[in-house]
N, C-alpha and C positions, 0 to 999 in steps of 0.2 A: 530571480532566484526564489524558489519556494522554501518557506520556513519549515522547520522540523514539525511544528505544530500542524501546519497545513498538510504536510505529507501524511501525518497520522489521521487527519480528518478525511483525506482522500482515500486512504487505505480502508478506513471504516466504511466508507460508501462503497468501495469496490468489493469488499469481502461480504457485504450484506446484500449486494445486488441493487442498491439504491442508485438512482440517477444523479448525475452531476448537476448542480444548480445552473440555471441558464445564464447567470452572471459570471460564470467561471472564465478565467483568462485562457488564452490559447495554450500557455505553458501548463496550466492546471489540467486542461483537457488532455494534453499529450501524456502528462503524468498519470492521470486517471486511467486512460486506455492502457498504458504500460502496466499499471498495477492490476487491472482486470486480467490482462494476458498472463502476467506472472502468477497470479492467484490460480488461474485455471491450470497452468502447467504444474504448479505445486500440488494441486489436488490429484491430477493424473499420475504424477510421479509417486506420491504417497500411496495411492491405491495400488500401483504396480509393486511397491515394496512392502505392502501390508502395514503401512503406518496409519494408525487410527488417530483422528483428531489433530491433523497437522495445524500448526499455527504460523501465521505470517505477521510480523510486527516491525515497527520502526522504533528503535530505541530513543528514549528521551535524550535531549541534548545535555551534555555535561559541560558545566561552566567552570572556568578556572584556567590557570596557567600551569601546565604539568611538565614543562620543559626544564 
């Protein structure tokens, strides 16, 4: 399972066009590829709808028991 912090790091790499480190796990590679694909789709959709500066983010984890 990929931690929230790692998802945020992968998203930062994907949205800036940086390459994935060579020591990335197979799960991280799949997640990175998915994020790149999702980012491209988001940009295309935003352009079609006239949305300027679309943002893609992963919220920080919230700790605590809220039940």
